[in-house]
C-alpha atoms as a printed R data frame, in Angstrom:
    type eleno elety resid chain resno       x       y       z
1   ATOM     1    CA   MET     A     1 -48.985 131.212  39.103
2   ATOM     2    CA   PHE     A     2 -50.987 128.258  40.498
3   ATOM     3    CA   LYS     A     3 -51.427 127.248  36.757
4   ATOM     4    CA   ASN     A     4 -47.643 127.371  36.100
5   ATOM     5    CA   GLN     A     5 -46.860 125.456  39.399
6   ATOM     6    CA   SER     A     6 -49.738 123.170  38.254
7   ATOM     7    CA   THR     A     7 -47.919 122.785  34.808
8   ATOM     8    CA   ASN     A     8 -44.598 122.315  36.520
9   ATOM     9    CA   GLU     A     9 -45.771 119.841  37.876
10  ATOM    10    CA   ASP     A    10 -46.812 117.669  35.109
11  ATOM    11    CA   THR     A    11 -43.898 118.955  33.676
12  ATOM    12    CA   ASN     A    12 -41.758 117.219  36.679
13  ATOM    13    CA   PHE     A    13 -44.537 114.235  36.271
14  ATOM    14    CA   TRP     A    14 -43.937 113.080  32.807
15  ATOM    15    CA   ILE     A    15 -40.104 113.898  33.109
16  ATOM    16    CA   SER     A    16 -40.099 110.963  36.057
17  ATOM    17    CA   TYR     A    17 -41.988 109.155  34.048
18  ATOM    18    CA   ALA     A    18 -39.271 109.296  31.033
19  ATOM    19    CA   ASP     A    19 -37.075 109.104  33.420
20  ATOM    20    CA   LEU     A    20 -38.680 105.943  34.643
21  ATOM    21    CA   MET     A    21 -39.178 104.133  31.567
22  ATOM    22    CA   ALA     A    22 -35.787 105.067  30.057
23  ATOM    23    CA   GLY     A    23 -34.439 102.841  33.466
24  ATOM    24    CA   LEU     A    24 -36.946 100.356  33.378
25  ATOM    25    CA   LEU     A    25 -35.933 100.435  29.331
26  ATOM    26    CA   PHE     A    26 -32.229 100.479  30.023
27  ATOM    27    CA   VAL     A    27 -32.966  97.207  32.724
28  ATOM    28    CA   PHE     A    28 -35.063  95.704  30.129
29  ATOM    29    CA   ILE     A    29 -32.232  96.065  27.441
30  ATOM    30    CA   LEU     A    30 -29.914  94.933  29.967
31  ATOM    31    CA   LEU     A    31 -31.653  92.121  30.637
32  ATOM    32    CA   ILE     A    32 -32.357  91.193  27.085
33  ATOM    33    CA   GLY     A    33 -28.454  91.874  26.825
34  ATOM    34    CA   ALA     A    34 -27.915  89.275  29.821
35  ATOM    35    CA   ILE     A    35 -30.086  86.570  27.957
36  ATOM    36    CA   VAL     A    36 -28.530  87.504  24.569
37  ATOM    37    CA   VAL     A    37 -24.954  86.523  26.100
38  ATOM    38    CA   LYS     A    38 -26.457  83.575  28.394
39  ATOM    39    CA   SER     A    39 -27.837  82.023  25.135
40  ATOM    40    CA   ILE     A    40 -24.976  82.779  23.524
41  ATOM    41    CA   VAL     A    41 -22.840  81.281  25.740
42  ATOM    42    CA   LEU     A    42 -25.228  78.399  26.255
43  ATOM    43    CA   LYS     A    43 -25.099  77.856  22.412
44  ATOM    44    CA   ASN     A    44 -21.535  77.774  22.332
45  ATOM    45    CA   ASN     A    45 -21.305  75.288  25.059
46  ATOM    46    CA   LEU     A    46 -24.583  72.756  23.699
47  ATOM    47    CA   ASP     A    47 -22.364  73.265  20.223
48  ATOM    48    CA   THR     A    48 -19.257  72.242  21.839
49  ATOM    49    CA   GLN     A    49 -20.555  69.171  24.038
50  ATOM    50    CA   GLU     A    50 -22.362  68.506  20.377
51  ATOM    51    CA   SER     A    51 -19.143  68.701  18.676
52  ATOM    52    CA   SER     A    52 -17.647  66.569  21.958
53  ATOM    53    CA   LEU     A    53 -20.586  63.825  21.509
54  ATOM    54    CA   ASN     A    54 -19.842  63.907  17.477
55  ATOM    55    CA   ASN     A    55 -16.454  63.162  18.440
56  ATOM    56    CA   LYS     A    56 -17.328  60.549  20.895
57  ATOM    57    CA   ILE     A    57 -19.772  58.914  18.743
58  ATOM    58    CA   ASN     A    58 -17.374  59.077  15.504
59  ATOM    59    CA   THR     A    59 -15.251  57.407  17.996
60  ATOM    60    CA   LEU     A    60 -17.593  54.591  19.079
61  ATOM    61    CA   PHE     A    61 -18.194  54.040  15.288
62  ATOM    62    CA   MET     A    62 -14.483  53.547  15.085
63  ATOM    63    CA   ARG     A    63 -14.541  51.612  17.694
64  ATOM    64    CA   ASP     A    64 -17.607  49.210  16.183
65  ATOM    65    CA   SER     A    65 -15.498  49.005  13.123
66  ATOM    66    CA   GLU     A    66 -12.418  47.932  14.697
67  ATOM    67    CA   ILE     A    67 -14.540  45.591  16.281
68  ATOM    68    CA   GLN     A    68 -16.284  44.118  13.602
69  ATOM    69    CA   LYS     A    69 -12.793  43.786  12.367
70  ATOM    70    CA   LEU     A    70 -11.323  41.843  15.274
71  ATOM    71    CA   LYS     A    71 -14.272  39.605  15.063
72  ATOM    72    CA   LYS     A    72 -13.453  39.134  11.240
73  ATOM    73    CA   LEU     A    73 -10.325  38.651  11.865
74  ATOM    74    CA   LEU     A    74 -11.031  36.212  14.897
75  ATOM    75    CA   SER     A    75 -13.560  34.175  12.615
76  ATOM    76    CA   ASP     A    76 -10.813  33.965   9.945
77  ATOM    77    CA   ARG     A    77  -8.497  32.737  12.763
78  ATOM    78    CA   VAL     A    78 -11.118  30.113  13.848
79  ATOM    79    CA   LYS     A    79 -11.241  28.837  10.405
80  ATOM    80    CA   ASN     A    80  -7.949  28.216   9.659
81  ATOM    81    CA   LEU     A    81  -7.364  26.598  12.733
82  ATOM    82    CA   TYR     A    82 -10.367  24.374  11.894
83  ATOM    83    CA   ASP     A    83  -8.640  24.137   8.685
84  ATOM    84    CA   THR     A    84  -5.462  23.011  10.211
85  ATOM    85    CA   GLU     A    85  -7.332  20.714  12.566
86  ATOM    86    CA   LYS     A    86  -8.811  18.922   9.342
87  ATOM    87    CA   ALA     A    87  -5.380  18.601   7.591
88  ATOM    88    CA   LEU     A    88  -3.785  17.277  10.205
89  ATOM    89    CA   LEU     A    89  -6.644  14.703  11.273
90  ATOM    90    CA   ILE     A    90  -6.303  13.895   7.446
91  ATOM    91    CA   THR     A    91  -2.410  13.274   7.510
92  ATOM    92    CA   LYS     A    92  -3.013  11.238  10.537
93  ATOM    93    CA   ASN     A    93  -5.444   9.134   9.311
94  ATOM    94    CA   ALA     A    94  -3.378   8.719   6.223
95  ATOM    95    CA   LEU     A    95  -0.076   7.944   8.165
96  ATOM    96    CA   LYS     A    96  -2.545   5.219   9.913
97  ATOM    97    CA   LEU     A    97  -2.841   3.833   6.612
98  ATOM    98    CA   LYS     A    98   0.845   3.915   5.336
99  ATOM    99    CA   THR     A    99   1.589   2.105   8.585
100 ATOM   100    CA   ASP     A   100  -1.277  -0.187   8.364
101 ATOM   101    CA   GLU     A   101  -0.084  -0.990   4.567
102 ATOM   102    CA   ILE     A   102   3.230  -1.872   5.979
103 ATOM   103    CA   VAL     A   103   2.074  -4.013   8.701
104 ATOM   104    CA   ASN     A   104   0.129  -6.073   5.671
105 ATOM   105    CA   LEU     A   105   2.924  -6.357   3.646
106 ATOM   106    CA   ASN     A   106   5.499  -7.525   6.684
107 ATOM   107    CA   ASN     A   107   2.456 -10.372   7.389
108 ATOM   108    CA   ILE     A   108   2.429 -11.338   3.454
109 ATOM   109    CA   LEU     A   109   6.077 -11.458   3.502
110 ATOM   110    CA   LEU     A   110   5.745 -13.620   6.909
111 ATOM   111    CA   SER     A   111   3.472 -15.800   5.610
112 ATOM   112    CA   TYR     A   112   5.096 -16.169   1.928
113 ATOM   113    CA   ASN     A   113   8.269 -17.094   3.858
114 ATOM   114    CA   THR     A   114   6.397 -19.587   6.243
115 ATOM   115    CA   LYS     A   115   4.811 -20.949   3.286
116 ATOM   116    CA   ILE     A   116   8.470 -21.646   1.547
117 ATOM   117    CA   ASP     A   117   9.028 -23.135   5.014
118 ATOM   118    CA   ASP     A   118   6.561 -25.564   5.156
119 ATOM   119    CA   PHE     A   119   7.042 -26.573   1.368
120 ATOM   120    CA   ASN     A   120  11.087 -27.281   2.315
121 ATOM   121    CA   GLY     A   121   9.999 -29.107   5.283
122 ATOM   122    CA   LYS     A   122   7.649 -31.494   3.129
123 ATOM   123    CA   ILE     A   123   9.936 -31.858   0.614
124 ATOM   124    CA   ILE     A   124  13.056 -33.014   3.000
125 ATOM   125    CA   ILE     A   125  10.075 -35.472   4.987
126 ATOM   126    CA   LEU     A   126   9.121 -36.708   1.197
127 ATOM   127    CA   GLN     A   127  13.234 -37.385   0.931
128 ATOM   128    CA   ASN     A   128  13.036 -38.880   4.016
129 ATOM   129    CA   LEU     A   129  10.263 -41.243   2.943
130 ATOM   130    CA   LEU     A   130  12.081 -42.295  -0.032
131 ATOM   131    CA   ASP     A   131  15.192 -43.119   1.484
132 ATOM   132    CA   GLU     A   132  13.315 -45.053   4.141
133 ATOM   133    CA   SER     A   133  11.613 -46.763   1.271
134 ATOM   134    CA   LYS     A   134  14.949 -47.790  -0.170
135 ATOM   135    CA   GLY     A   135  16.044 -49.306   3.574
136 ATOM   136    CA   LYS     A   136  12.847 -51.138   3.129
137 ATOM   137    CA   GLU     A   137  13.418 -52.489   0.034
138 ATOM   138    CA   ILE     A   138  16.999 -53.638   0.930
139 ATOM   139    CA   ASP     A   139  15.356 -55.353   3.899
140 ATOM   140    CA   HIS     A   140  12.524 -57.107   1.361
141 ATOM   141    CA   ASN     A   141  15.257 -58.375  -0.986
142 ATOM   142    CA   LYS     A   142  17.188 -59.920   1.941
143 ATOM   143    CA   LYS     A   143  13.981 -61.090   2.952
144 ATOM   144    CA   LEU     A   144  12.902 -62.609   0.058
145 ATOM   145    CA   GLN     A   145  16.157 -64.334  -0.151
146 ATOM   146    CA   ASP     A   146  16.184 -65.763   3.066
147 ATOM   147    CA   PHE     A   147  12.801 -67.096   2.068
148 ATOM   148    CA   GLU     A   148  14.261 -68.597  -0.961
149 ATOM   149    CA   ASN     A   149  16.801 -70.330   1.206
150 ATOM   150    CA   LYS     A   150  14.409 -72.079   3.640
151 ATOM   151    CA   VAL     A   151  12.060 -73.005   0.522
152 ATOM   152    CA   LEU     A   152  14.939 -74.752  -1.115
153 ATOM   153    CA   ILE     A   153  16.220 -76.289   1.971
154 ATOM   154    CA   LEU     A   154  12.317 -77.198   2.122
155 ATOM   155    CA   SER     A   155  12.685 -78.731  -1.232
156 ATOM   156    CA   ASN     A   156  15.281 -80.568  -0.476
157 ATOM   157    CA   THR     A   157  13.988 -82.118   2.746
158 ATOM   158    CA   LEU     A   158  10.955 -83.183   0.736
159 ATOM   159    CA   THR     A   159  12.419 -84.604  -1.994
160 ATOM   160    CA   ASN     A   160  14.224 -87.072   0.642
161 ATOM   161    CA   LYS     A   161  10.692 -88.026   1.902
162 ATOM   162    CA   SER     A   162   8.391 -88.500  -1.316
163 ATOM   163    CA   ASP     A   163   5.248 -89.047   0.994
164 ATOM   164    CA   VAL     A   164   5.677 -86.008   2.783
165 ATOM   165    CA   LEU     A   165   6.618 -84.321  -0.820
166 ATOM   166    CA   LYS     A   166   2.851 -85.383  -1.814
167 ATOM   167    CA   LEU     A   167   1.809 -84.097   1.012
168 ATOM   168    CA   LYS     A   168   3.400 -81.034   0.931
169 ATOM   169    CA   ASP     A   169   3.824 -80.123  -2.486
170 ATOM   170    CA   GLU     A   170   0.238 -78.113  -2.297
171 ATOM   171    CA   LYS     A   171   1.790 -76.130   0.516
172 ATOM   172    CA   LEU     A   172   5.105 -75.522  -1.732
173 ATOM   173    CA   ILE     A   173   3.039 -74.410  -4.864
174 ATOM   174    CA   ASP     A   174   1.059 -72.088  -2.372
175 ATOM   175    CA   LEU     A   175   4.210 -70.748  -0.921
176 ATOM   176    CA   LEU     A   176   5.702 -70.177  -4.334
177 ATOM   177    CA   ARG     A   177   2.078 -68.350  -5.337
178 ATOM   178    CA   ILE     A   178   2.538 -66.384  -2.319
179 ATOM   179    CA   LEU     A   179   6.462 -65.556  -3.143
180 ATOM   180    CA   GLU     A   180   5.019 -64.418  -6.759
181 ATOM   181    CA   GLU     A   181   2.531 -62.483  -5.362
182 ATOM   182    CA   LYS     A   182   5.168 -60.665  -2.881
183 ATOM   183    CA   GLU     A   183   7.226 -59.752  -5.876
184 ATOM   184    CA   THR     A   184   4.474 -58.380  -8.025
185 ATOM   185    CA   ASP     A   185   3.663 -55.804  -5.383
186 ATOM   186    CA   TYR     A   186   6.849 -55.327  -4.571
187 ATOM   187    CA   ASP     A   187   7.330 -54.233  -8.563
188 ATOM   188    CA   ASN     A   188   4.297 -52.330  -8.070
189 ATOM   189    CA   LEU     A   189   5.238 -50.613  -5.091
190 ATOM   190    CA   VAL     A   190   9.052 -49.827  -6.861
191 ATOM   191    CA   SER     A   191   7.322 -48.834 -10.020
192 ATOM   192    CA   LYS     A   192   4.878 -46.488  -7.996
193 ATOM   193    CA   LEU     A   193   7.692 -45.058  -5.965
194 ATOM   194    CA   GLN     A   194   9.881 -43.829  -9.253
195 ATOM   195    CA   ALA     A   195   6.366 -42.591 -10.881
196 ATOM   196    CA   GLN     A   196   5.759 -40.709  -7.450
197 ATOM   197    CA   LYS     A   197   9.425 -39.493  -7.585
198 ATOM   198    CA   ALA     A   198   9.181 -38.535 -10.717
199 ATOM   199    CA   GLU     A   199   6.273 -36.517 -10.279
200 ATOM   200    CA   ILE     A   200   7.489 -34.683  -7.251
201 ATOM   201    CA   LYS     A   201  10.679 -33.721  -9.198
202 ATOM   202    CA   ASN     A   202   8.200 -32.512 -11.581
203 ATOM   203    CA   LEU     A   203   6.175 -29.986  -9.418
204 ATOM   204    CA   THR     A   204   9.345 -29.000  -7.721
205 ATOM   205    CA   GLY     A   205  11.107 -28.032 -10.821
206 ATOM   206    CA   ILE     A   206   8.969 -26.313 -12.433
207 ATOM   207    CA   ARG     A   207  10.473 -22.546 -11.341
208 ATOM   208    CA   ILE     A   208  13.810 -23.848 -12.578
209 ATOM   209    CA   LYS     A   209  12.641 -25.226 -15.684
210 ATOM   210    CA   VAL     A   210  10.894 -21.484 -16.225
211 ATOM   211    CA   ILE     A   211  13.622 -19.593 -15.067
212 ATOM   212    CA   ALA     A   212  16.195 -21.705 -18.039
213 ATOM   213    CA   GLU     A   213  13.662 -21.149 -20.478
214 ATOM   214    CA   LEU     A   214  13.566 -17.449 -19.856
215 ATOM   215    CA   LYS     A   215  17.453 -16.838 -19.800
216 ATOM   216    CA   ALA     A   216  17.757 -19.040 -22.908
217 ATOM   217    CA   ALA     A   217  14.970 -16.921 -25.015
218 ATOM   218    CA   LEU     A   218  15.952 -13.864 -23.307
219 ATOM   219    CA   GLY     A   219  19.469 -13.942 -21.980
220 ATOM   220    CA   SER     A   220  21.232 -12.057 -24.453
221 ATOM   221    CA   LYS     A   221  18.507  -9.312 -24.737
222 ATOM   222    CA   VAL     A   222  17.972  -7.989 -21.090
223 ATOM   223    CA   GLN     A   223  18.969  -9.159 -17.660
224 ATOM   224    CA   ILE     A   224  17.154 -11.995 -15.883
225 ATOM   225    CA   ASP     A   225  17.406 -12.751 -12.609
226 ATOM   226    CA   PRO     A   226  18.487 -15.680 -12.009
227 ATOM   227    CA   ASN     A   227  16.711 -16.880  -8.592
228 ATOM   228    CA   ASN     A   228  13.656 -16.082  -9.653
229 ATOM   229    CA   GLY     A   229  13.573 -15.688 -13.244
230 ATOM   230    CA   SER     A   230  12.460 -11.783 -13.102
231 ATOM   231    CA   LEU     A   231  12.732  -9.165 -15.673
232 ATOM   232    CA   ARG     A   232  14.676  -6.101 -14.627
233 ATOM   233    CA   LEU     A   233  14.582  -2.808 -16.014
234 ATOM   234    CA   SER     A   234  16.015   0.460 -14.405
235 ATOM   235    CA   SER     A   235  13.988   3.610 -13.647
236 ATOM   236    CA   ASN     A   236  16.331   5.617 -14.773
237 ATOM   237    CA   ILE     A   237  15.224   4.658 -17.818
238 ATOM   238    CA   LEU     A   238  11.589   4.260 -17.489
239 ATOM   239    CA   PHE     A   239  11.218   7.393 -15.733
240 ATOM   240    CA   PRO     A   240  12.230  11.066 -15.147
241 ATOM   241    CA   LYS     A   241  14.352  11.688 -11.804
242 ATOM   242    CA   ASN     A   242  11.834  11.822  -8.777
243 ATOM   243    CA   LYS     A   243   8.427  11.517 -11.679
244 ATOM   244    CA   VAL     A   244   6.032   8.539 -11.801
245 ATOM   245    CA   ILE     A   245   5.348   9.281 -14.734
246 ATOM   246    CA   LEU     A   246   6.295   6.798 -17.826
247 ATOM   247    CA   LYS     A   247   9.007   8.345 -20.450
248 ATOM   248    CA   GLU     A   248   7.072   8.063 -23.968
249 ATOM   249    CA   SER     A   249  10.087   7.567 -25.475
250 ATOM   250    CA   PHE     A   250  10.735   4.090 -23.460
251 ATOM   251    CA   LYS     A   251   6.932   2.569 -24.138
252 ATOM   252    CA   LYS     A   252   7.541   1.289 -27.251
253 ATOM   253    CA   ALA     A   253  10.478  -0.961 -25.937
254 ATOM   254    CA   LEU     A   254   8.859  -1.611 -22.625
255 ATOM   255    CA   LYS     A   255   6.149  -3.347 -25.151
256 ATOM   256    CA   LYS     A   256   8.396  -5.401 -27.005
257 ATOM   257    CA   LEU     A   257  10.474  -6.622 -23.939
258 ATOM   258    CA   PHE     A   258   7.049  -7.642 -22.059
259 ATOM   259    CA   ILE     A   259   5.128  -9.348 -25.283
260 ATOM   260    CA   GLU     A   260   8.869 -11.766 -25.424
261 ATOM   261    CA   TYR     A   261   8.750 -11.898 -22.073
262 ATOM   262    CA   MET     A   262   5.199 -13.678 -21.868
263 ATOM   263    CA   ASP     A   263   5.965 -15.658 -25.037
264 ATOM   264    CA   ALA     A   264   8.162 -16.986 -23.396
265 ATOM   265    CA   LEU     A   265   6.618 -18.252 -20.445
266 ATOM   266    CA   MET     A   266   3.410 -18.960 -22.635
267 ATOM   267    CA   SER     A   267   4.632 -21.117 -25.124
268 ATOM   268    CA   ASN     A   268   4.838 -23.734 -23.152
269 ATOM   269    CA   ARG     A   269   1.527 -25.335 -22.194
270 ATOM   270    CA   ASN     A   270   2.747 -26.858 -18.861
271 ATOM   271    CA   ILE     A   271   4.514 -23.849 -17.620
272 ATOM   272    CA   LYS     A   272   1.717 -21.865 -18.890
273 ATOM   273    CA   SER     A   273  -1.053 -23.685 -16.521
274 ATOM   274    CA   GLN     A   274   1.251 -23.412 -13.245
275 ATOM   275    CA   ILE     A   275   0.931 -19.535 -13.749
276 ATOM   276    CA   ASP     A   276  -0.475 -17.636 -11.087
277 ATOM   277    CA   ARG     A   277   0.140 -13.984 -11.465
278 ATOM   278    CA   ILE     A   278   2.466 -11.654 -13.200
279 ATOM   279    CA   VAL     A   279   3.794  -8.983 -10.608
280 ATOM   280    CA   ILE     A   280   5.135  -5.703 -11.608
281 ATOM   281    CA   GLU     A   281   7.467  -4.975  -8.408
282 ATOM   282    CA   GLY     A   282   8.325  -1.082  -8.050
283 ATOM   283    CA   HIS     A   283  11.755  -0.908  -5.986
284 ATOM   284    CA   THR     A   284  13.565   2.461  -5.004
285 ATOM   285    CA   ASP     A   285  17.401   3.230  -3.002
286 ATOM   286    CA   SER     A   286  17.604   3.836   0.755
287 ATOM   287    CA   ASP     A   287  17.393   7.389   0.078
288 ATOM   288    CA   GLY     A   288  14.788   9.502   1.518
289 ATOM   289    CA   GLY     A   289  11.780   7.332   4.239
290 ATOM   290    CA   TYR     A   290  10.592   4.376   3.996
291 ATOM   291    CA   LEU     A   291   7.184   5.563   3.038
292 ATOM   292    CA   LEU     A   292   7.832   7.946   0.933
293 ATOM   293    CA   ASN     A   293  10.377   5.575  -1.510
294 ATOM   294    CA   LEU     A   294   6.851   2.743  -0.749
295 ATOM   295    CA   GLU     A   295   4.551   5.429  -2.568
296 ATOM   296    CA   ILE     A   296   6.859   5.996  -5.586
297 ATOM   297    CA   SER     A   297   7.835   2.930  -6.080
298 ATOM   298    CA   GLN     A   298   3.659   2.005  -5.777
299 ATOM   299    CA   LYS     A   299   2.811   4.546  -7.900
300 ATOM   300    CA   ARG     A   300   5.913   3.406 -10.491
301 ATOM   301    CA   ALA     A   301   5.070  -0.079 -10.793
302 ATOM   302    CA   TYR     A   302   0.780   1.026 -10.992
303 ATOM   303    CA   ALA     A   303   1.840   3.050 -14.126
304 ATOM   304    CA   VAL     A   304   4.013   0.246 -16.098
305 ATOM   305    CA   MET     A   305   0.987  -2.461 -14.970
306 ATOM   306    CA   SER     A   306  -1.477   0.738 -16.360
307 ATOM   307    CA   TYR     A   307   0.796   0.635 -19.668
308 ATOM   308    CA   LEU     A   308   0.731  -3.134 -19.987
309 ATOM   309    CA   SER     A   309  -2.790  -3.831 -19.271
310 ATOM   310    CA   SER     A   310  -3.894  -1.543 -22.209
311 ATOM   311    CA   LEU     A   311  -1.674  -3.159 -24.869
312 ATOM   312    CA   GLU     A   312  -4.191  -5.176 -26.994
313 ATOM   313    CA   TYR     A   313  -1.495  -7.962 -27.035
314 ATOM   314    CA   THR     A   314  -2.712  -8.401 -23.008
315 ATOM   315    CA   LYS     A   315  -6.267  -8.283 -24.002
316 ATOM   316    CA   ARG     A   316  -5.971 -11.007 -26.440
317 ATOM   317    CA   HIS     A   317  -4.146 -13.132 -24.359
318 ATOM   318    CA   ASN     A   318  -6.332 -12.546 -21.319
319 ATOM   319    CA   LEU     A   319  -3.398 -11.525 -18.983
320 ATOM   320    CA   LYS     A   320  -5.212  -8.210 -17.445
321 ATOM   321    CA   ALA     A   321  -6.310 -10.435 -14.712
322 ATOM   322    CA   LEU     A   322  -2.962 -12.200 -13.811
323 ATOM   323    CA   LEU     A   323  -1.613  -8.205 -13.319
324 ATOM   324    CA   VAL     A   324  -0.359  -7.393 -10.394
325 ATOM   325    CA   ALA     A   325   1.328  -3.885  -9.058
326 ATOM   326    CA   SER     A   326   3.545  -3.805  -5.732
327 ATOM   327    CA   GLY     A   327   5.667  -1.334  -4.731
328 ATOM   328    CA   ARG     A   328   8.420  -2.555  -2.469
329 ATOM   329    CA   SER     A   329  10.507   0.613  -1.305
330 ATOM   330    CA   TYR     A   330  13.813  -0.035  -0.434
331 ATOM   331    CA   PHE     A   331  13.157  -3.356   0.958
332 ATOM   332    CA   ASP     A   332  15.578  -5.596  -1.118
333 ATOM   333    CA   ILE     A   333  18.059  -2.899  -2.667
334 ATOM   334    CA   ILE     A   334  21.016  -4.574  -4.506
335 ATOM   335    CA   LYS     A   335  24.543  -4.739  -3.110
336 ATOM   336    CA   VAL     A   336  28.043  -5.088  -4.804
337 ATOM   337    CA   ASN     A   337  30.519  -6.196  -2.383
338 ATOM   338    CA   GLY     A   338  28.353  -5.951   0.704
339 ATOM   339    CA   LYS     A   339  27.444  -1.748  -0.881
340 ATOM   340    CA   GLU     A   340  24.366  -0.607  -1.868
341 ATOM   341    CA   ASP     A   341  24.477  -0.162  -5.455
342 ATOM   342    CA   LYS     A   342  21.677   3.237  -6.131
343 ATOM   343    CA   ASN     A   343  20.998   2.756  -9.904
344 ATOM   344    CA   ALA     A   344  20.329  -0.901  -9.864
345 ATOM   345    CA   SER     A   345  18.206  -0.857  -6.795
346 ATOM   346    CA   ARG     A   346  15.999   2.095  -8.721
347 ATOM   347    CA   ARG     A   347  14.424  -0.400 -11.015
348 ATOM   348    CA   ILE     A   348  11.148  -2.163 -12.137
349 ATOM   349    CA   GLU     A   349  11.094  -6.070 -12.147
350 ATOM   350    CA   ILE     A   350   8.444  -8.036 -14.044
351 ATOM   351    CA   LYS     A   351   8.031 -11.346 -12.300
352 ATOM   352    CA   PHE     A   352   5.887 -14.691 -12.245
353 ATOM   353    CA   THR     A   353   4.274 -16.588  -9.530
354 ATOM   354    CA   LEU     A   354   3.623 -20.322  -9.738
355 ATOM   355    CA   LYS     A   355   0.541 -22.062  -8.121
356 ATOM   356    CA   ASN     A   356   2.667 -22.983  -5.389
357 ATOM   357    CA   ASP     A   357  -0.581 -23.927  -3.175
358 ATOM   358    CA   ASP     A   358  -1.466 -26.519  -5.540
359 ATOM   359    CA   ALA     A   359   1.916 -27.906  -6.059
360 ATOM   360    CA   MET     A   360   2.177 -28.237  -1.981
361 ATOM   361    CA   HIS     A   361  -1.704 -30.035  -2.324
362 ATOM   362    CA   GLU     A   362  -0.554 -32.684  -4.663
363 ATOM   363    CA   ILE     A   363   2.472 -33.373  -2.614
364 ATOM   364    CA   GLU     A   364   0.236 -33.907   0.330
365 ATOM   365    CA   ARG     A   365  -2.173 -35.865  -1.467
366 ATOM   366    CA   ILE     A   366   0.641 -38.471  -2.885
367 ATOM   367    CA   LEU     A   367   1.536 -38.817   0.945
368 ATOM   368    CA   ASP     A   368  -1.649 -39.120   2.093
369 ATOM   369    CA   HIS     A   369  -2.292 -41.823  -0.577
370 ATOM   370    CA   GLU     A   370   0.722 -43.808   0.155
């Protein structure tokens, strides 16, 4: 019985132990389950946070890309602004240069007009001197006549006084000699004045003579300006509309006209020696701005000059150094009955200039010598 009781106690012990172990195992399983659940929850949270972080990182990368694009766009804008500012500066400098060219052209025109006024003033002074010389000639003749009358009276008086005649005969001879010398001086003065007048007439009449010879040689073939002797050619014939390149179809005719014009100028040695420049002028009508028309007229004049400079005729006669190109814009438009003739205004003029300064110095030399 005691043994059975002992056996039952052992059995109960092991049952209790088994229950305890089972309880502990259950608790352990619950603990493991809780840990697993918490791990899963934490893992899900971590996955969620990682996904959120990745999204934020991707957003940051996208924003960084956009920032780089914005920086590049800003850099392009700055470069465009710099290029624009540079272009505006170039345009401003170009406008300043064009303005300076206009001022220079106006100054040249003013200087040229001043020289013409001075030249006309000196001619008037010279004419006044000639008129004054004529007045002196009349006074001199009157004095000579009075002197001859006095000599005649003196001679008659001396005839009645033989003694006095002998004493004053030498004086009379001296007076007659002086009279002859004065008459000789007077003749020399008249001769000199006539020579000076002819020389001045020759100097001032060179342009008239050149124009007359040009009209006689070319008047039936082409229009010659009666005022300055220039050769007028329509821009509509020489150039395409709004272009500055010579038409190939008209180069041959231009060459022929230029050679005929220069032959007429250079055929006379006296005229040839007075030629200072051969000016090719470009002219436009008044449509459009002055500076734009100035640029077109200058380029057209230069195109004609460049072509004429390349001719064998120009090289053979050493004319290249005489050629000058000048753009006049619409400064010298042509009017008919007070209204602008636009077709006539659009033209190229080939004209000559004389050595006016040399002529002026020659006249001054003659006046100073007198």
